[in-house]
Each structure stands twice: as structure tokens, then as C-alpha cells.
C-alpha beads as a LAMMPS data file, in Angstrom:
LAMMPS data file: protein, C-alpha beads

90 atoms
89 bonds

1 atom types
1 bond types

-500.0 500.0 xlo xhi
-500.0 500.0 ylo yhi
-500.0 500.0 zlo zhi

Masses

1 110.0

Atoms # bond

1 1 1 137.542 -346.704 -441.642
2 1 1 136.911 -350.344 -440.704
3 1 1 135.157 -349.244 -437.514
4 1 1 132.857 -346.985 -439.543
5 1 1 132.030 -349.830 -441.947
6 1 1 131.269 -352.205 -439.070
7 1 1 129.017 -349.591 -437.466
8 1 1 127.156 -349.094 -440.761
9 1 1 126.619 -352.823 -441.204
10 1 1 125.199 -353.091 -437.672
11 1 1 122.560 -350.548 -438.649
12 1 1 121.162 -353.140 -441.037
13 1 1 120.651 -355.743 -438.320
14 1 1 117.256 -355.448 -436.724
15 1 1 115.557 -357.813 -434.240
16 1 1 117.925 -360.631 -435.194
17 1 1 116.941 -360.461 -438.875
18 1 1 119.726 -359.919 -441.414
19 1 1 119.132 -357.031 -443.779
20 1 1 120.670 -356.205 -447.126
21 1 1 121.796 -352.610 -447.543
22 1 1 120.350 -350.653 -450.431
23 1 1 122.108 -347.692 -451.979
24 1 1 119.952 -345.261 -453.917
25 1 1 121.110 -342.422 -456.146
26 1 1 118.303 -339.949 -456.779
27 1 1 117.537 -337.865 -459.848
28 1 1 119.314 -334.954 -458.131
29 1 1 122.603 -336.639 -459.162
30 1 1 124.794 -334.206 -461.086
31 1 1 125.752 -336.812 -463.690
32 1 1 122.059 -337.403 -464.416
33 1 1 121.712 -333.646 -464.901
34 1 1 124.514 -333.588 -467.468
35 1 1 127.319 -332.464 -465.156
36 1 1 130.530 -334.504 -464.945
37 1 1 130.815 -335.847 -461.400
38 1 1 132.146 -339.166 -460.129
39 1 1 132.790 -338.260 -456.491
40 1 1 130.784 -341.201 -455.138
41 1 1 132.594 -343.728 -457.323
42 1 1 135.964 -342.313 -456.327
43 1 1 135.045 -342.589 -452.626
44 1 1 133.724 -346.164 -452.771
45 1 1 136.335 -348.570 -451.332
46 1 1 134.504 -351.597 -452.771
47 1 1 134.112 -350.087 -456.245
48 1 1 130.377 -350.784 -456.032
49 1 1 129.574 -347.571 -457.921
50 1 1 130.714 -347.613 -461.510
51 1 1 130.029 -345.202 -464.308
52 1 1 128.593 -346.388 -467.609
53 1 1 129.728 -344.416 -470.628
54 1 1 127.014 -342.910 -472.763
55 1 1 126.850 -340.864 -475.891
56 1 1 125.966 -337.196 -475.516
57 1 1 126.558 -336.823 -471.801
58 1 1 128.706 -337.688 -468.828
59 1 1 128.890 -341.280 -467.585
60 1 1 125.982 -342.321 -465.356
61 1 1 126.378 -344.050 -461.976
62 1 1 125.443 -347.713 -461.719
63 1 1 125.349 -349.370 -458.274
64 1 1 126.310 -353.018 -457.862
65 1 1 124.226 -353.869 -454.780
66 1 1 126.113 -357.164 -454.358
67 1 1 129.401 -355.293 -453.861
68 1 1 127.973 -352.481 -451.727
69 1 1 128.780 -352.926 -448.029
70 1 1 126.798 -349.860 -446.936
71 1 1 129.916 -348.298 -445.446
72 1 1 128.527 -344.860 -446.288
73 1 1 131.744 -343.496 -447.781
74 1 1 129.848 -342.230 -450.833
75 1 1 127.154 -340.325 -448.930
76 1 1 129.087 -337.321 -447.553
77 1 1 131.097 -336.728 -450.743
78 1 1 128.040 -336.188 -452.957
79 1 1 127.882 -332.412 -453.539
80 1 1 124.091 -332.448 -453.949
81 1 1 123.133 -335.083 -451.366
82 1 1 121.724 -337.441 -453.997
83 1 1 122.828 -340.653 -452.255
84 1 1 120.927 -342.431 -449.511
85 1 1 121.212 -345.764 -447.748
86 1 1 118.076 -347.752 -447.034
87 1 1 117.194 -350.982 -445.323
88 1 1 115.854 -353.760 -447.590
89 1 1 114.695 -357.108 -446.243
90 1 1 116.604 -360.118 -447.523

Bonds

1 1 1 2
2 1 2 3
3 1 3 4
4 1 4 5
5 1 5 6
6 1 6 7
7 1 7 8
8 1 8 9
9 1 9 10
10 1 10 11
11 1 11 12
12 1 12 13
13 1 13 14
14 1 14 15
15 1 15 16
16 1 16 17
17 1 17 18
18 1 18 19
19 1 19 20
20 1 20 21
21 1 21 22
22 1 22 23
23 1 23 24
24 1 24 25
25 1 25 26
26 1 26 27
27 1 27 28
28 1 28 29
29 1 29 30
30 1 30 31
31 1 31 32
32 1 32 33
33 1 33 34
34 1 34 35
35 1 35 36
36 1 36 37
37 1 37 38
38 1 38 39
39 1 39 40
40 1 40 41
41 1 41 42
42 1 42 43
43 1 43 44
44 1 44 45
45 1 45 46
46 1 46 47
47 1 47 48
48 1 48 49
49 1 49 50
50 1 50 51
51 1 51 52
52 1 52 53
53 1 53 54
54 1 54 55
55 1 55 56
56 1 56 57
57 1 57 58
58 1 58 59
59 1 59 60
60 1 60 61
61 1 61 62
62 1 62 63
63 1 63 64
64 1 64 65
65 1 65 66
66 1 66 67
67 1 67 68
68 1 68 69
69 1 69 70
70 1 70 71
71 1 71 72
72 1 72 73
73 1 73 74
74 1 74 75
75 1 75 76
76 1 76 77
77 1 77 78
78 1 78 79
79 1 79 80
80 1 80 81
81 1 81 82
82 1 82 83
83 1 83 84
84 1 84 85
85 1 85 86
86 1 86 87
87 1 87 88
88 1 88 89
89 1 89 90
């Protein structure tokens, strides 16, 4: 898993400029549609995806960009493909 994380971090280095990874969870997210799902949070080794409790529905995902290492562990486990990694300039 460490090799995968290192490979993912290299993706964010471009032309010698450091980049900060950005994790985005789209509106296709099951939790946002009222379905209980926390697969991405369970898969995150850094615990960068947490779920805020709310009244009247399942907990919603909240991404701590400072903790996210862009390892990509959350991407393949999302049953609806709602998670994407992007490159944001520092």
C-alpha cells in the first residue's frame, strides 16, 4: 500500500512545482441521496473522510484536505464512482 501512496503523490508533482491533492465527492454520493454508505471513510487510512451526523438522514461525508494524502484508497470502493482526485496548485 505504501508504494501505491507514493505513486499517487508523485502524480501531484508537475514541472518541479509541488501540488496539493484535492479530493472531491460529487452529488452522486449515496449518503447525499439519503442512503447509508460510509465505504470511503472506512477505506481511508488517514481518516481524512469523516461523517457528520445530521437529523433526518444518514451522516454526510466531510473531507479534511489537510489529512488527505491522495492515496486513492477511497476511489475504487465508492459504489457509485462519486469520488475523484484533482490537482490543485499550492
